[in-house]
Residue, then its C-alpha position, 0 to 999 in steps of 0.5 A: m500500500s502506498g504512503e498516500a493510501r496508508t495516510r488516508w486510511v489512518v486519517a479516517l480512523t484517527a478522526v473517529t477515535m478523536v471524537v470518542e476520546v474528546a467527548a469521553g474526556i469531557v464527560f468523565g473529567s479526565m485531563a489525560l484522556l481529554a489531552d489524548g483526544l485533543h492530541m488526536a484532533s490536531h493529528a487528524a488535521a495534520l494527517g489530512m494535510s499529509a494526505f493533501a500533500y501526496a495528492y497535490a504532488r501526484r497531480h502536479a508531478h509534470d507541471g512545468r512551473f516546478s523546476f525540480g518537480t513536486g518532491k519538496v511538497n512532501s517536506l513542506a507538509g512534514f514541516a507544517s505537521a511539525v509546527v502543529l505538533a509544537l503548538f499542541a505540545l504548548m496547549m497540552g502543557a498549559e491545560s495540564v498546569k490548569r488542572f493541577l491548580n483546579p482538579v476535577p472529578i474523574a470517572y476512572d473506569q469509563a475513562i480507562a476503557v476509552a483510553v485503551l480503545g485509543l491505544v489500540v487504534n494508535g497501535i494499528s495506525v503505527f503499524v500501517l504507517r511504519d516506513r518499510h518501503d518508502h525510502h531509497h538507498g543513498a551513498g554508503g547504504g543510507h536512506h532518504h526517507d519520505h518526510n511526509l510519511r515520517a511526519a504522519h508516523l510521528h503523529v500516530v506514535a505521539d498519539a500512542l504515547t499519550s494514550l499510554l500516559a493517560i492509561g498509566a495516570l488513570l490507573a495510578a489515580k484510581y488505585f493509589g489515589a495519585r490524582w496529580m498523575d493525571p495532569a502530570m502525564g499531560v505535561v510529560g506527554g507535551l514535553l516528549v511531543a515538543r522534542w519530536s516536533w523539533g527533530l522533524m522541523r529541523t530535518t524538513s527545514g533543511v530540505l526546504l532551505d536547500r541545505q548541503v548533503a553530508p560531507d561524505d557525499l560531497e567528498s565522494i564526488r570530489t574524489a571520483v572527479s579528481a581521479d580523472g585529473l580534473e579540479v573541482v572548483d564548485l560543488h553543491i548537492w541538495e535534496i529536491g524530493p524523497g531520495y532525489r537530489a540536484a547537484i552543480v559540479g564545477v570543474r577546471s581542466s587543462r584540457p578540453v572536457i565535455a559535460d557528459e564526461v564529467k557526468s559519467l564520473v559522478p557516482d550513481d548511488l547518490g540519488i542525483a536526478h538533476l545534474t548541472v556541470e560547469v567546465h572551465v578550461a584553464s587556458d580559457p576561464l570564460a569557457t561556457a558551462g555545460h549542462s546535463e540531466r540525469a533521469s530520475 
């Protein structure tokens, strides 16, 4: 099943469970359960965003207005989802502190039953969205993940975590009288969600801002090209989609060299779909640049 199909399936399942948990949290008075339900609400919206990103990227894959295709729509959706996660973490922490100061009665049995239901649904969603085949191998056996699918997966993992915290808090409050555990788990869950949000935001923003790839990948091109007696004077490699990269390689040579010759020296396992080569002959520094594209 494709990442898009899996995401659509989980959106529907999450939305239904979210309605049940929010309603139950209000009726039964559990902050942990309400937080879990609100968490699911934000994630239903974010997962819907991910599903939209898949559909948009597919429909506009051959749109000439996108210089390097629509691969970055994937990372843009992942970044937006990370922002939603961060906002939810703040809301979760604020509401939990409020419940510390103003506790409310909790119907433990009913709240625990609903929290267990939420955990089961989250477990199914985590299994459906796990990143099994939606990645590509890069240099040295590395992986270039689908950031959109990863964002969706993090959302449901975070949901599963808050469900576990809700169950633990409700059990502790019911059997040991530790009512403070209910809002405390809201704070803990918020901190963990914030951490995941930051990690996803940092990864996706790097793609959106055309951050250079790892030094090892840059060095592999320098080594391969220099071995043929060429001097690499300019080198840029950046992500343009899940597993796809664009690169600019500028070389200086003491002999005439065509762009295709340089292109043939670039390792095939770097995932470079669009390659631009600039050739400068030492005796003629104003030599025109050569350009070449590698099919994805």
